[in-house]
Structure formats: C-alpha cells, structure tokens
C-alpha positions as CSV (number, residue, x, y, z in Angstrom):
1,M,9.6,-10.4,12.9
2,S,7.2,-8.0,11.2
3,R,7.0,-6.2,7.9
4,W,4.4,-4.9,5.5
5,L,3.6,-6.4,2.1
6,S,1.5,-4.0,0.0
7,V,0.6,-5.0,-3.5
8,G,-1.7,-2.1,-4.3
9,L,-5.1,-3.8,-4.1
10,V,-7.8,-1.3,-3.4
11,L,-10.6,-3.0,-1.4
12,V,-13.6,-1.4,-3.0
13,L,-16.0,-4.1,-4.2
14,G,-17.8,-5.0,-7.3
15,W,-20.9,-6.5,-8.8
16,C,-22.1,-9.9,-9.6
17,A,-22.2,-10.8,-13.3
18,G,-24.2,-13.8,-14.5
19,E,-27.9,-14.7,-14.2
20,N,-28.8,-11.9,-11.7
21,V,-27.4,-8.9,-13.6
22,P,-28.1,-5.6,-11.8
23,D,-30.5,-3.0,-13.4
24,W,-27.7,-0.5,-13.8
25,V,-25.7,-3.0,-15.9
26,R,-28.6,-3.7,-18.1
27,A,-29.1,0.0,-18.6
28,Q,-25.5,0.4,-19.8
29,G,-25.6,-2.7,-21.9
30,E,-23.3,-5.7,-21.4
31,P,-19.7,-4.5,-21.0
32,E,-17.0,-6.0,-23.2
33,W,-15.2,-7.5,-20.2
34,V,-18.3,-9.5,-19.3
35,R,-18.3,-11.1,-22.8
36,A,-14.6,-11.7,-22.6
37,E,-14.9,-13.5,-19.2
38,G,-17.9,-15.5,-20.4
39,K,-15.6,-17.7,-22.5
40,Y,-14.2,-19.4,-19.4
41,L,-16.5,-18.4,-16.6
42,R,-20.2,-19.2,-16.7
43,N,-22.9,-18.4,-14.1
44,V,-20.7,-15.9,-12.1
45,R,-22.3,-15.2,-8.8
46,Q,-21.4,-13.4,-5.6
47,L,-21.3,-15.6,-2.4
48,T,-20.7,-13.1,0.4
49,F,-22.8,-10.0,1.1
50,R,-23.1,-9.2,4.8
51,F,-19.4,-8.7,5.6
52,E,-17.4,-5.5,5.4
53,R,-15.0,-7.5,3.2
54,A,-14.4,-11.2,2.6
55,G,-11.9,-13.3,0.8
56,E,-9.4,-16.2,0.5
57,A,-12.0,-18.9,0.3
58,Y,-11.4,-22.7,-0.1
59,F,-13.7,-25.6,-0.8
60,S,-14.2,-28.6,1.6
61,P,-13.3,-31.9,0.0
62,D,-17.0,-32.8,-0.6
63,M,-17.6,-29.3,-2.0
64,R,-20.5,-28.8,0.6
65,Y,-18.7,-26.0,2.4
66,I,-16.3,-23.2,1.9
67,V,-14.0,-21.7,4.5
68,F,-12.9,-18.1,4.3
69,Q,-11.8,-15.0,6.2
70,A,-14.0,-11.9,6.6
71,E,-14.4,-8.7,8.6
72,E,-17.7,-7.9,10.3
73,K,-18.8,-4.7,12.0
74,G,-18.2,-4.8,15.7
75,E,-15.4,-4.5,18.2
76,N,-12.9,-6.5,16.1
77,P,-12.0,-4.9,12.8
78,F,-9.7,-7.7,11.7
79,Y,-10.4,-10.9,9.7
80,Q,-12.0,-13.9,11.4
81,I,-12.5,-17.3,9.9
82,Y,-16.0,-18.4,8.8
83,I,-17.6,-21.5,7.1
84,M,-20.5,-21.3,4.7
85,E,-22.7,-24.1,3.6
86,L,-23.0,-23.5,-0.1
87,A,-26.5,-25.0,-0.6
88,S,-28.2,-22.9,2.1
89,G,-25.8,-20.0,2.6
90,R,-25.7,-20.7,6.3
91,T,-22.6,-19.1,7.7
92,W,-20.8,-19.3,11.1
93,R,-17.6,-18.2,12.7
94,V,-15.1,-20.9,13.8
95,S,-12.2,-18.8,15.0
96,P,-12.0,-17.3,18.5
97,G,-13.1,-13.8,17.5
98,V,-10.1,-12.1,19.0
99,G,-7.0,-10.8,17.2
100,R,-6.2,-11.4,13.5
101,T,-6.8,-14.6,11.6
102,T,-5.9,-15.7,8.1
103,C,-5.3,-18.7,5.7
104,A,-7.9,-21.3,6.7
105,Y,-7.8,-24.7,4.9
106,F,-9.8,-27.9,5.2
107,H,-8.2,-31.2,6.1
108,P,-8.8,-33.9,3.3
109,S,-11.0,-35.8,5.7
110,G,-13.4,-32.8,5.8
111,E,-13.7,-33.2,9.6
112,K,-11.3,-30.4,10.7
113,L,-9.4,-27.3,9.4
114,I,-6.4,-25.2,10.1
115,F,-6.0,-21.4,10.2
116,A,-3.5,-18.9,11.6
117,S,-4.5,-16.6,14.5
118,T,-3.1,-14.0,16.9
119,H,-5.7,-14.5,19.6
120,L,-3.0,-15.5,22.1
121,D,-1.3,-12.1,21.8
122,P,-1.8,-10.4,25.2
123,D,-2.3,-7.1,23.3
124,A,-4.8,-8.4,20.8
125,R,-7.8,-6.4,22.1
126,K,-5.7,-3.2,22.4
127,K,-4.6,-3.6,18.8
128,Q,-8.2,-4.1,17.7
129,Q,-9.2,-0.8,19.4
130,E,-6.2,1.0,17.8
131,E,-7.1,-0.3,14.3
132,S,-10.8,0.6,14.8
133,A,-9.8,4.2,15.7
134,R,-7.4,4.4,12.7
135,R,-10.1,3.3,10.3
136,A,-12.7,5.7,11.7
137,Q,-10.2,8.5,11.2
138,E,-9.5,7.5,7.6
139,A,-13.2,7.3,6.9
140,Q,-13.7,10.9,8.2
141,Q,-10.9,12.0,5.9
142,G,-12.4,10.2,2.9
143,K,-9.4,8.0,2.5
144,V,-9.6,4.6,0.7
145,R,-7.7,2.0,2.5
146,R,-5.3,0.0,0.4
147,Y,-4.8,-3.7,0.9
148,E,-1.9,-4.4,3.2
149,W,-0.7,-7.4,5.1
150,V,1.3,-7.4,8.3
151,F,3.5,-10.4,9.2
152,D,2.4,-10.3,12.8
153,P,4.9,-12.2,15.0
154,H,2.0,-13.5,17.2
155,F,0.5,-15.5,14.3
156,D,0.5,-19.3,15.0
157,I,-1.3,-22.1,13.2
158,F,-4.3,-23.8,14.9
159,E,-6.6,-26.6,14.1
160,C,-10.2,-27.1,15.0
161,R,-13.4,-29.0,14.1
162,L,-15.9,-27.4,11.7
163,D,-17.9,-26.0,14.5
164,G,-14.9,-24.3,16.0
165,T,-14.5,-26.7,18.9
166,G,-11.4,-28.7,19.7
167,L,-9.1,-25.7,19.1
168,R,-5.4,-26.9,19.2
169,R,-2.2,-24.9,18.7
170,L,0.2,-26.5,16.2
171,T,3.1,-24.0,16.1
172,E,4.8,-22.3,19.0
173,S,8.0,-20.9,17.7
174,P,8.8,-17.2,18.0
175,G,7.7,-15.2,14.9
176,Y,5.2,-15.4,12.2
177,D,3.7,-18.8,11.4
178,A,0.8,-18.7,8.9
179,E,-0.3,-19.4,5.3
180,G,-0.7,-23.2,5.9
181,S,-2.3,-25.9,3.8
182,Y,-2.6,-29.6,4.0
183,S,-1.0,-32.2,1.7
184,P,-3.5,-34.3,-0.3
185,D,-3.2,-37.2,2.2
186,G,-3.6,-34.9,5.2
187,R,-0.3,-36.1,6.7
188,H,1.6,-32.8,6.3
189,I,1.2,-29.0,6.4
190,V,3.2,-26.6,4.3
191,F,3.4,-23.1,5.7
192,C,5.3,-19.8,5.9
193,S,7.4,-19.0,9.0
194,A,9.9,-16.4,10.2
195,R,11.2,-18.8,12.9
196,D,14.8,-18.6,11.5
197,G,14.7,-14.9,10.8
198,D,13.5,-14.9,7.2
199,L,10.1,-15.6,5.7
200,E,10.7,-19.1,4.4
201,L,8.5,-22.2,3.6
202,Y,8.5,-25.2,6.0
203,I,6.7,-28.6,6.1
204,M,5.6,-30.2,9.3
205,D,3.5,-33.2,10.2
206,S,-0.1,-32.4,10.6
207,D,0.2,-32.6,14.4
208,G,2.8,-29.8,14.3
209,K,5.8,-32.1,14.8
210,N,8.9,-32.9,12.6
211,V,9.3,-29.4,11.1
212,R,11.7,-29.1,8.2
213,R,12.7,-26.2,6.0
214,L,11.7,-26.2,2.4
215,T,13.1,-23.0,0.8
216,R,16.3,-21.1,1.4
217,A,16.2,-17.5,0.0
218,P,17.6,-15.2,2.7
219,G,16.1,-11.7,2.8
220,C,13.1,-12.7,0.6
221,Y,9.4,-13.5,1.3
222,N,8.3,-17.0,0.4
223,G,4.6,-17.7,1.0
224,G,1.2,-18.9,-0.1
225,P,2.2,-22.5,-0.6
226,F,0.0,-25.4,-1.8
227,F,0.9,-29.0,-2.5
228,S,0.2,-30.4,-6.0
229,P,-2.6,-32.9,-6.3
230,D,-0.1,-35.8,-6.1
231,G,1.7,-34.2,-3.1
232,K,5.1,-34.2,-4.9
233,R,5.5,-30.5,-5.5
234,V,4.6,-27.2,-3.9
235,V,3.6,-24.0,-5.7
236,F,4.3,-20.7,-4.0
237,R,5.0,-17.0,-4.4
238,A,8.2,-15.2,-3.6
239,D,9.8,-11.7,-4.1
240,R,13.2,-13.0,-5.1
241,K,13.4,-10.5,-8.1
242,K,12.4,-7.3,-6.2
243,K,11.0,-6.7,-2.8
244,D,7.2,-7.1,-2.7
245,Y,7.1,-7.8,-6.5
246,L,6.0,-11.4,-6.3
247,Q,6.7,-14.1,-8.8
248,I,5.4,-17.7,-8.9
249,Y,7.7,-20.7,-8.2
250,V,7.3,-24.4,-7.8
251,I,9.6,-26.7,-5.8
252,N,9.6,-30.5,-5.1
253,A,8.3,-31.4,-1.6
254,D,11.8,-32.6,-0.6
255,G,13.3,-29.1,-1.3
256,T,14.9,-29.9,-4.7
257,G,14.1,-28.8,-8.2
258,E,12.9,-25.2,-7.6
259,E,11.7,-23.5,-10.7
260,Q,10.5,-19.9,-11.4
261,L,7.2,-19.9,-13.4
262,T,6.7,-16.2,-13.9
263,D,9.0,-13.4,-14.7
264,T,7.2,-10.1,-15.2
265,V,7.4,-6.4,-14.3
266,G,4.7,-6.7,-11.8
267,V,3.1,-8.8,-9.0
268,N,2.1,-12.5,-9.5
269,W,0.6,-14.1,-6.5
270,G,-2.1,-16.4,-5.0
271,P,-1.2,-19.5,-7.1
272,Y,-3.4,-22.6,-6.8
273,W,-3.3,-26.0,-8.5
274,H,-5.9,-27.3,-10.9
275,P,-6.9,-30.9,-9.9
276,D,-5.2,-32.2,-13.1
277,G,-1.8,-31.2,-11.6
278,R,-0.8,-29.7,-14.9
279,H,-2.2,-26.2,-14.6
280,I,-2.2,-23.5,-12.0
281,V,-4.4,-20.4,-11.6
282,Y,-3.0,-17.2,-10.2
283,S,-3.5,-13.4,-10.1
284,A,-1.2,-10.9,-11.9
285,A,-0.9,-7.2,-12.5
286,D,1.4,-5.1,-14.6
287,H,3.4,-2.5,-12.6
288,S,5.5,-1.2,-15.4
289,N,3.8,2.2,-15.4
290,P,3.8,3.8,-11.9
291,A,1.3,6.5,-13.1
292,V,-1.4,3.8,-13.7
293,R,-3.0,1.8,-10.9
294,P,-2.4,-1.9,-11.7
295,N,-5.4,-4.0,-12.4
296,Y,-5.2,-7.6,-11.1
297,D,-6.7,-10.4,-13.2
298,L,-6.7,-14.2,-13.1
299,W,-4.5,-16.2,-15.4
300,L,-4.3,-20.0,-16.0
301,M,-0.9,-21.5,-16.7
302,E,0.2,-24.8,-18.1
303,V,3.1,-25.5,-15.8
304,A,5.3,-27.6,-18.1
305,T,5.3,-25.0,-20.9
306,R,4.7,-21.8,-19.0
307,K,2.0,-20.9,-21.5
308,K,-1.0,-19.1,-20.1
309,V,-4.5,-17.8,-20.8
310,R,-6.1,-14.7,-19.2
311,I,-9.4,-15.6,-17.4
312,T,-10.8,-12.4,-16.0
313,Y,-11.1,-8.9,-17.5
314,A,-13.2,-7.0,-14.9
315,P,-12.2,-3.5,-13.6
316,G,-10.8,-3.8,-10.1
317,A,-9.0,-6.7,-8.5
318,D,-9.6,-10.4,-9.1
319,V,-7.3,-12.3,-6.8
320,L,-6.8,-15.5,-4.7
321,P,-8.4,-18.0,-7.1
322,V,-9.0,-21.6,-6.2
323,F,-10.5,-24.6,-8.1
324,S,-13.1,-26.9,-6.6
325,P,-11.9,-30.5,-6.1
326,D,-13.5,-31.6,-9.3
327,G,-12.1,-28.7,-11.3
328,K,-15.5,-27.6,-12.5
329,K,-15.8,-24.5,-10.3
330,L,-13.5,-21.5,-9.8
331,M,-13.8,-19.3,-6.7
332,W,-12.0,-16.1,-6.1
333,T,-11.9,-12.7,-4.2
334,S,-12.9,-9.7,-6.2
335,T,-13.6,-6.0,-6.1
336,R,-15.0,-6.1,-9.7
337,D,-15.9,-2.5,-10.6
338,G,-16.0,-0.9,-7.1
339,K,-19.8,-0.5,-6.6
340,M,-19.6,-2.0,-3.1
341,P,-17.5,-1.2,0.0
342,G,-15.1,-4.1,0.2
343,A,-13.9,-7.2,-1.6
344,Q,-16.2,-10.2,-1.6
345,I,-16.1,-13.9,-2.7
346,F,-17.3,-14.9,-6.2
347,L,-18.0,-18.3,-7.7
348,A,-18.3,-19.5,-11.3
349,D,-18.5,-22.6,-13.5
350,F,-15.1,-23.0,-15.1
351,V,-14.5,-23.9,-18.8
352,M,-11.0,-25.2,-19.5
353,P,-9.4,-23.3,-22.5
354,E,-8.4,-25.3,-25.5
355,A,-4.7,-26.1,-25.8
356,S,-4.3,-23.7,-28.7
357,E,-5.4,-20.8,-26.6
358,F,-2.4,-21.0,-24.2
359,Q,0.2,-18.5,-25.3
360,P,3.8,-17.7,-24.1
C-alpha cells in the first residue's frame, strides 16, 4: 500500500539563533521572533551542517548521542540514518546506504536502535536513480521541492548496534512498516503498519513477535506513535477529521481510552512526551487561509487540560520536536528563515512555562 502525505513544509533551511548570531542578523537587529522564543528556548544552536537536509533526531538514554535521518550528496538521494556524538560532533552512518530510511529510535539500554528501511527492495537502486534525475530536473527549472512522504510498501523495521552491525529484520509483513519507537522498559515497539490494508498503529515485542493492533480507524492514517514515560499511554497523529489534516490523539497501551487532544483547521503532528508525562510538544500550522502558506511552529500542551503555550515563532517550519531524557533540552527540525538549502537539526535549553501561561 502506498500513498502520499503532504503537509506543505518547504525544505529551505534557516539560521542558528543564540550565541553565534550571524553578521547579517546583527546588521538587521534582533528580530521580534527571536525575543519571543527566548522566553522558553535558550542557547539555540544548529547541530547539522554538512547534509543536504537532516531531521527527526532523538536522544540516546545517556544524552551522549543523537540518531537522525539525513540526505547526503551522492548516488542515493534518500534519507539514511546517522548517529552524532554531541560532545565532539563526530557523525557516522548506521543504515545500509541503499533505499529509503526513516524513524530511528534508541533502545533504553543505549546499546542498539531501530529504524525503518527499504534496502531489501529489489528496485531500490533504480528508484534512487529515478529520484536523482527528478531532482536534477526540478533544480534546472528552479522549482522548490515541498516536503512529501511516501508510504513505501517495502519499508520494514530493523534493529542494529550503534555502529551499524548486527542488522536484524523485525517485521516481514506485506506493506508499510515504519515509525517505530520503544517502550520505556524496552520490551515493546509501537509502530505504524499497513499490514491489514489501513495505516494503523500496532504494538509488538521488541524481537518482532506477538504483534497486536492498537488503533481501529479504517481509511485514516495513524502514525508517529510514542509511549508515555510510564509506558501506559501512546501519543500519535491521525487524519480522522480530514485526509492529511492531522490531529493529535492519545490512547492507552491496551487500546482503550482513545482521546483527541487537538481540533484545529490545520495540521498538528510530531507529538512527543515531556519526561514528566503531563505535557507533550508538537508542531502545528493554521491552514484556514489557502492563499497563505502555513507556518509551522512548536507548541507545548498540558495533556489533562488541553491548555497550550506557543514555543517557536521563527519564519519557516519548526517541526518534529523531542525532549532530552532529563527534560532540560529541546531538539527539533527547522527551516528557520530559509537562508540555507534544506532543513537541519537544532538544539536549545528548554525553560518550562509557568502554569498561568498555558491557555485554551
């Protein structure tokens, strides 16, 4: 099964606010959006530079590393999975280097990780060549490529060690299997799959066995799931309201008690838990005016009350936010103001808003 999910994110990158402010920013003075973000984000810095684009990064349990997906110049135009040591910036690829990859996540032990890959697709290299030709043609025509995601039926979930060795396939069902993450105890993986014909959420044991279905919403996309810090609930995104217009949901890990957390005229996606288990961070954009390109920003929500606070204000897209295990850092994918050629990964010290700042 395959379909496209396009949420209108233009992958043109931005700049790094914080201690190392570029000269052109100093010349223009500090923009108002920088001051607005400074209330909750301190010492904002860009982590990735050498990639065409990079994003969807997650911390290792000891916060020593991050794992992320990125595109490099070369014969494969698609995302591959990389690890970066934060202290040194040392970076290496852990995925096979063939086909598409996405959605890497560290095991709680810190000794291995999972990611989705299409490297077993017999036509993987042919698709790389076709995509490279398409992008070259677009570049000649001066086109800006919008963010789009294909639910490739050859995606399966794999695990490996941090150096890329010990690669092992965990899913083998026909159709898309991806978007996986571990439970806090490392015993289970929640993921998105098209194995029954619809894009639903499933939970399996961490060895790939004992698969059981979590959501039941025929005809809808349900994805991007993460266990709560206590392992009892799962937060995810779904287009139940309107195709491709994602809203945020939460469900108990046994499949009961599903609740919708957002209900807007737009797209809400990329939810992630704060370590306190009471808040989530996510990205949202208003799509009510089709004549205006939507701007994605990060929001923090108190789950029990649905009250929220806006965290980012930069031009361009701020998406896929995640907290560090101690809750003191926020990492996300950003295009900021479009001064660079593709989205990159940013990191900041996070300041939790006061309770009075959360609004309906």
